[in-house]
C-alpha positions in Angstrom: -11.6 42.5 -30.7 -10.6 39.1 -29.3 -10.6 39.2 -25.5 -7.1 38.9 -23.9 -7.6 35.5 -22.3 -8.9 34.0 -25.5 -6.0 35.5 -27.5 -3.4 33.9 -25.1 -5.2 30.6 -25.3 -5.2 30.8 -29.1 -1.5 31.7 -29.1 -0.5 28.7 -27.1 -2.8 26.4 -29.0 -1.3 27.6 -32.3 2.2 27.0 -30.9 1.3 23.5 -29.7 -0.1 22.6 -33.1 3.0 23.9 -34.9 5.2 21.9 -32.4 3.4 18.7 -33.2 3.8 19.2 -36.9 7.5 20.1 -36.6 8.3 17.1 -34.3 7.2 14.8 -37.1 9.8 16.3 -39.5 12.5 16.5 -36.8 12.7 20.2 -36.3 13.6 20.8 -32.7 13.3 24.6 -32.6 9.5 25.0 -32.2 9.7 23.0 -29.0 11.5 25.9 -27.6 8.8 28.2 -28.9 6.2 26.2 -26.9 8.3 26.7 -23.8 8.6 30.4 -24.5 4.8 30.7 -24.9 4.3 29.0 -21.6 6.7 31.3 -19.8 5.2 34.3 -21.6 1.7 33.4 -20.2 3.2 32.8 -16.8 4.9 36.2 -16.7 1.5 37.4 -15.5 0.2 34.7 -13.1 -3.2 36.4 -13.0 -3.7 35.7 -16.7 -3.2 32.0 -16.1 -6.1 31.9 -13.7 -8.2 33.7 -16.3 -7.5 31.3 -19.3 -7.1 28.1 -17.3 -10.6 26.8 -18.2 -10.2 27.6 -21.9 -6.9 25.7 -22.3 -6.9 22.3 -24.0 -5.8 19.5 -21.8 -2.7 18.9 -23.8 -1.3 22.3 -22.7 -1.4 21.5 -19.0 1.8 19.5 -18.8 4.1 22.1 -20.5 2.5 24.8 -18.6 3.0 23.0 -15.3 6.6 22.2 -16.2 7.3 25.9 -16.9 5.5 27.0 -13.7 7.5 24.4 -11.6 10.8 25.5 -13.2 10.3 29.2 -12.4 8.5 28.8 -9.1 5.2 30.3 -10.1 3.4 29.4 -6.9 -0.1 30.7 -7.7 -0.1 29.1 -11.1 1.1 25.8 -9.7 -1.7 25.7 -7.1 -4.3 26.6 -9.7 -3.0 23.9 -12.2 -3.2 21.2 -9.5 -6.7 22.2 -8.6 -7.7 22.0 -12.3 -5.6 19.1 -13.4 -7.4 17.3 -16.2 -5.7 13.9 -16.0 -6.0 11.2 -13.4 -2.3 11.2 -12.5 0.5 13.8 -11.9 4.0 12.5 -11.5 6.6 15.1 -10.3 9.8 13.0 -9.8 11.6 14.3 -12.9 10.6 17.9 -12.2 11.9 17.6 -8.6 15.3 16.3 -9.8 15.6 19.1 -12.4 14.4 21.9 -10.2 14.7 21.0 -6.5 12.7 24.0 -5.3 11.0 23.9 -2.0 8.6 26.7 -2.9 7.4 25.0 -6.0 6.8 21.8 -4.1 5.0 23.6 -1.4 2.7 25.3 -4.0 1.7 21.8 -5.3 0.9 20.8 -1.7 -1.1 24.0 -1.3 -3.1 23.0 -4.3 -4.4 20.0 -2.3 -6.6 22.3 -0.2 -9.3 21.8 -2.8 -9.3 18.0 -2.1 -11.3 18.0 1.1 -14.3 16.0 2.1 -16.0 19.0 3.6 -15.7 21.5 0.8 -19.1 22.8 -0.4 -18.1 23.2 -4.0 -17.1 20.1 -6.0 -13.6 20.2 -7.3 -12.7 20.6 -11.0 -9.6 18.4 -11.0 -9.7 14.9 -12.4 -6.6 14.1 -10.3 -6.6 10.6 -8.7 -2.9 10.1 -8.0 -0.1 12.6 -7.1 3.3 10.9 -7.3 6.3 12.3 -5.6 8.4 9.1 -5.8 11.8 8.9 -7.5 12.7 5.8 -9.5 16.2 4.5 -9.9 16.8 6.2 -13.2 15.9 9.6 -11.8 18.1 9.1 -8.7 21.2 8.4 -10.9 20.4 11.3 -13.3 22.2 14.6 -13.3 21.2 16.9 -10.4 19.6 14.0 -8.4 22.1 14.4 -5.5 21.2 18.0 -5.1 17.5 17.2 -5.0 18.0 14.4 -2.4 20.1 16.7 -0.3 17.4 19.3 -0.2 14.7 16.7 0.5 16.5 14.2 2.8 13.3 12.3 3.6 13.1 11.0 0.0 14.6 7.8 -1.2 14.4 5.7 -4.5 12.0 2.9 -4.6 12.4 -0.4 -6.5 8.6 -0.4 -7.0 7.1 2.0 -9.5 3.6 3.2 -9.1 1.1 2.0 -11.7 0.0 4.9 -13.8 -3.7 5.3 -14.9 -4.3 6.0 -18.5 -3.3 9.6 -19.3 -6.7 10.8 -20.4 -9.4 12.9 -18.7 -11.6 10.7 -16.5 -15.1 10.2 -17.7 -17.9 11.3 -15.4 -19.3 8.4 -13.4 -22.7 7.0 -14.1 -25.5 7.8 -11.8 -25.6 5.5 -8.8 -29.0 3.9 -8.5 -28.2 2.1 -5.3 -29.5 3.5 -2.0 -27.3 4.9 0.6 -24.8 7.8 0.9 -23.0 8.6 -2.3 -19.4 9.8 -2.3 -19.0 13.1 -4.3 -15.6 12.0 -5.5 -12.9 9.4 -5.2 -10.0 9.8 -2.8 -6.7 11.1 -4.2 -3.6 8.9 -3.6 -0.4 10.8 -2.7 2.6 8.5 -3.4 5.8 9.3 -1.6 8.7 7.0 -0.3 10.0 8.1 3.0 13.4 8.1 4.7 12.9 9.0 8.4 16.0 9.3 10.6 16.5 10.8 14.0 17.2 13.1 15.8 14.0 14.1 14.1 12.8 17.5 13.0 9.8 17.5 10.7 10.6 19.0 7.3 8.4 21.9 6.4 7.1 20.3 3.2 6.5 16.9 4.9 4.8 18.6 7.8 2.5 20.5 5.5 1.7 17.4 3.5 0.8 15.4 6.6 -1.4 18.3 7.8 -3.3 18.4 4.5 -3.9 14.6 4.7 -5.2 14.8 8.2 -7.5 17.7 7.5 -8.9 16.1 4.3 -10.9 13.6 6.4 -10.3 10.7 4.0 -10.2 12.6 0.8 -6.4 12.3 0.6 -4.6 9.0 1.1 -0.9 9.1 1.9 0.6 6.0 0.2 4.2 5.0 0.9 5.6 2.0 -1.0 9.1 2.1 0.7 9.6 3.3 4.3 13.1 3.5 6.0 13.1 4.2 9.7 16.4 4.9 11.5 16.7 5.7 15.2 13.4 7.6 15.3 11.8 8.6 18.6 8.7 6.5 18.9 6.4 9.4 19.8 7.4 11.2 16.6 7.1 8.1 14.5 3.7 7.2 15.8 1.9 10.3 14.4 3.4 9.7 10.9 2.5 6.0 10.9 -1.1 6.8 11.7 -1.3 9.1 8.7 0.1 6.5 6.3 -2.0 3.8 4.5 -0.2 0.9 6.2 -1.6 -1.7 3.8 0.2 0.2 0.9 3.7 -0.3 2.3 5.7 -2.9 0.3 9.3 -2.3 1.6 10.0 -1.7 5.2 13.5 -1.0 6.6 14.1 -0.5 10.3 17.6 0.4 11.4 17.5 1.0 15.2 19.7 0.5 18.2 16.6 1.1 20.5 13.5 -0.8 21.3 10.8 1.3 19.6 10.0 -1.7 17.3 8.8 -3.6 20.3 6.3 -0.8 20.8 5.4 -1.0 17.1 4.4 -4.6 17.6 2.6 -4.0 20.9 -1.0 -5.4 20.7 -2.3 -2.3 22.5 -1.2 -0.1 19.6 -3.6 -1.5 17.0 -3.0 1.5 14.6 0.6 0.5 14.2 0.6 -3.3 14.2 3.0 -4.9 11.9 0.3 -7.3 10.8 -1.6 -4.3 9.3 1.2 -3.9 6.7 -0.1 -7.1 5.2 1.1 -6.3 1.6 4.7 -6.1 2.7 7.1 -7.7 0.1 10.4 -6.8 1.8 11.3 -6.5 5.5 14.7 -5.4 6.7 15.6 -5.3 10.4 19.0 -4.2 11.6 20.0 -4.2 15.3 16.7 -5.6 16.4 17.0 -7.0 19.9 15.3 -10.3 19.7 14.1 -11.8 23.0 13.0 -15.4 22.9 11.4 -16.3 26.2 9.0 -19.1 27.2 7.5 -16.7 29.8 6.7 -14.0 27.3 8.5 -11.4 29.3 9.3 -9.4 26.1 7.2 -8.8 23.0 9.2 -10.8 20.4 6.5 -13.5 20.7 3.8 -11.0 19.7 6.0 -9.7 16.9 6.5 -13.2 15.6 2.8 -13.7 15.6 2.4 -10.7 13.4 4.8 -12.2 10.9 2.3 -14.9 10.2 0.0 -12.3 8.6 2.6 -11.2 6.0 1.3 -13.5 3.3 3.2 -11.6 0.5 6.6 -11.4 2.1 9.4 -12.4 -0.4 12.5 -10.8 1.1 13.7 -10.9 4.7 17.0 -9.3 5.8 18.2 -9.6 9.4 21.5 -8.1 10.5 23.5 -7.6 13.7 20.9 -9.5 15.8 21.5 -12.3 18.2 19.7 -15.3 16.7 21.9 -18.2 17.9 19.8 -21.3 17.8 16.5 -19.4 17.4 16.2 -19.0 13.6 13.4 -21.5 13.5 11.2 -19.2 15.5 11.4 -16.6 12.8 11.2 -18.8 9.7 8.4 -21.0 11.1 6.3 -17.8 11.5 6.4 -17.3 7.7 3.8 -19.3 5.8 4.9 -18.3 2.3 8.4 -19.4 1.1 10.9 -16.6 0.8 12.7 -15.7 -2.4 15.5 -13.8 -0.7 17.0 -14.4 2.8 19.8 -12.4 4.3 21.0 -13.3 7.8 24.2 -11.4 8.4 26.2 -11.1 11.6 23.6 -13.0 13.6 25.8 -15.6 15.3 24.1 -18.5 13.6 24.7 -22.0 14.9 24.7 -25.3 13.0 21.2 -26.0 14.3 20.0 -22.8 12.5 21.5 -23.9 9.2 20.1 -27.4 9.6 16.6 -26.0 10.2 17.0 -23.7 7.2 18.0 -26.7 4.9 14.9 -28.5 6.0 12.4 -25.6 5.7 10.0 -24.9 2.8 12.1 -21.8 1.9 14.7 -23.9 0.2 12.4 -24.6 -2.7 12.1 -20.9 -3.7 15.3 -19.1 -2.5 17.0 -17.1 -5.3 19.3 -15.1 -2.9 21.0 -16.3 0.2 23.4 -14.2 2.3 25.0 -15.7 5.3 27.8 -13.1 5.6 29.4 -12.4 9.0 28.5 -15.8 10.5 31.2 -18.3 11.4 30.5 -21.2 9.0 33.9 -22.9 9.3 32.6 -25.7 11.5 29.5 -26.3 9.3 31.3 -27.8 6.4 30.6 -30.2 4.7 27.4 -30.5 6.7 25.0 -28.7 7.3 26.1 -25.9 4.9 26.8 -28.4 2.0 23.3 -29.9 2.6 21.7 -26.5 2.5 23.4 -25.6 -0.8 22.2 -28.8 -2.4 18.6 -28.1 -1.3 18.6 -24.6 -2.8 20.6 -25.6 -5.9 17.5 -25.7 -8.1 16.7 -22.0 -7.6 19.7 -20.2 -6.1 21.1 -17.3 -8.2 23.0 -15.2 -5.7 25.2 -16.5 -2.8 27.1 -14.3 -0.4 29.5 -15.9 2.1 31.6 -12.9 3.0 33.6 -13.0 6.3 32.6 -16.5 7.2 36.1 -17.6 8.3 36.4 -20.1 5.4 39.8 -21.5 4.7 41.2 -23.6 1.8 40.0 -26.9 3.3 36.5 -25.5 3.9 36.1 -24.2 0.4 37.5 -27.4 -1.2 35.0 -29.5 0.8 32.2 -27.1 -0.3 32.9 -27.3 -4.0 30.8 -30.4 -4.8 27.7 -28.7 -3.3 28.5 -25.4 -4.8 28.8 -26.9 -8.3 25.3 -28.2 -8.0 23.9 -24.7 -8.1 23.4 -24.5 -11.8 21.5 -21.2 -11.8 24.1 -19.4 -9.8 24.9 -16.0 -11.3 26.9 -14.2 -8.6 29.1 -15.5 -5.8 30.8 -13.3 -3.1 33.5 -14.7 -0.9 35.4 -11.5 0.3 37.2 -11.5 3.7 37.8 -15.2 3.9 41.5 -16.4 4.5 41.8 -18.4 1.3 45.0 -18.9 -0.8 45.6 -18.0 -4.4 45.9 -21.7 -5.3 42.5 -22.4 -3.8 41.0 -19.5 -5.7 42.4 -20.9 -9.0 41.0 -24.3 -8.1 37.6 -22.7 -7.5 37.8 -21.0 -10.9 38.5 -24.3 -12.6 35.6 -26.1 -10.9 33.0 -23.4 -11.5 33.8 -23.0 -15.2 30.9 -25.3 -15.9 28.4 -23.0 -14.2 27.4 -21.2 -17.4 25.1 -18.7 -15.6 27.8 -17.6 -13.2 28.9 -14.2 -14.3 30.3 -12.4 -11.3 32.6 -13.7 -8.6 33.9 -11.4 -5.8 37.0 -13.1 -4.4 38.9 -12.3 -1.2 42.5 -11.0 -0.9 44.4 -14.3 -0.7 46.4 -15.1 2.5 49.6 -15.0 0.4 48.9 -11.4 -0.5 47.7 -10.0 2.8 47.8 -10.8 6.6 44.6 -11.9 8.2 43.5 -11.2 11.8 40.4 -12.7 13.4 39.1 -13.7 10.0 39.5 -10.2 8.4 42.1 -9.0 5.9 44.6 -6.8 7.7 47.0 -5.1 5.3 49.4 -4.3 3.9 48.4 -5.8 0.5 51.1 -7.1 -1.8 49.8 -5.6 -5.0 52.4 -7.3 -7.2 51.2 -10.7 -6.2 47.6 -9.7 -6.4 48.1 -8.4 -9.9 49.8 -11.7 -10.9 46.8 -13.6 -9.5 44.3 -11.4 -11.5 46.4 -11.9 -14.6 46.3 -15.7 -14.2 42.6 -15.6 -13.6 42.1 -13.6 -16.8 44.3 -16.0 -18.7 42.3 -19.0 -17.6 39.0 -17.3 -18.4 40.2 -16.6 -21.9 41.5 -20.1 -22.4 38.1 -21.6 -21.3 36.2 -19.1 -23.4 34.5 -17.6 -20.4 35.0 -13.9 -21.1 31.5 -13.4 -19.8 32.6 -14.3 -16.3 34.1 -11.5 -14.2 36.3 -12.2 -11.3 37.4 -9.3 -9.1 38.7 -8.5 -5.6 36.7 -6.0 -3.3 35.8 -2.9 -5.3 38.1 -0.3 -3.5 41.1 -2.5 -4.0 40.1 -3.2 -7.6 40.2 0.5 -8.3 43.7 0.7 -6.8 44.9 -2.2 -9.0 43.6 -0.5 -12.1 45.6 2.6 -11.2 48.6 0.4 -10.3 48.6 -1.2 -13.7 
């Protein structure tokens, strides 16, 4: 008689073979049969542990999917510890079945990955990926998953996946010296940390596993968002992360913990150690420029010089008046994206920017929330000419621009031949001026999207901001005239629209 474990293994292998054959002739039903076979095996979790070593590697993914869906914790733990591939990505499973117990079982499976375990592990796992990409975040059920795990966030950077085959055994090392029994396992997860902070059970367990692994587990975070976090809570997490792995850092904080982050005495958390950073976003950072060095902005700026891969810099709601050169001169590599919003910029700041090396590479420039009305035609016009060879996205929202300002800026704006999007919302401009802008920008063939403000003849403005009520009849007439001109000039590819909430109202109004 065939032993029970072998019989189950044969049953699933036969099902898998039948599935492969049927997929070629487009019969979907046997795929369900494979799922049923996996669930049948999992109905007795003890049987999974018995047959695990006899299963072919191709059966591990459907078996793990079934175990994750039904929350079979013992089976999940065993599958992780015997995983025959170099990578395991769980983002799609988390979105489909946002189950805390299933996720915790996966973390429990990491107990085998310890530098002090006497027995060598069986798993070939080299990367465990918890990240969610943009497609998964916008898929059905993603909102529920993100609500259950609020420390997650989507990343614009996807992890590079090793080849999906079992890893060959390494050759004997003939060199002298201590030999590592195995490679470290990378755990990829993008974190959203926001105070008041209470450590999530799953995240706490994961951090503990990493600390207790003594280097066998590396916690790798590509995107890190920190918002109003107590520094003492944050410090422990930062020490657990591989800082050189972070590529996107967002700090949203009213308080001054970021000064402590850049303190030279805290070598484990220096900004300069995040040297692979591609994108840095600082909101409400209290800059302190002092020749006496009373506050640590000077040290923070010195750390910026070590960010040799930085491409995107976003600064918002920070007092930078006349001091932008301190920040930009600390960056040795030209930026591709620069957003300086609501920072009370002066004409000297714009002048410095127009003369800096960054103008040769800038693809996105956002100066929203700064009063630019007295910087036209110079130095803002000069800046636009300098960036015209590369600029693709320009945002000048709430910059107190009036008809005369926009008209004076048109020659420089029309030099930006690669411009694909232009945003001008919350500027007191008339309908006639907007139609003139449309006429002059028709020749910018790459310009596809224009976000225009509510004209002053359709709405009252107060302190540079639109202050209703909006005359929807007049606004609809303007939109109709814009569409008429776009069709006449054969520019149906160009989309002109008011701010999105108002656009939705106009669609309903029509």
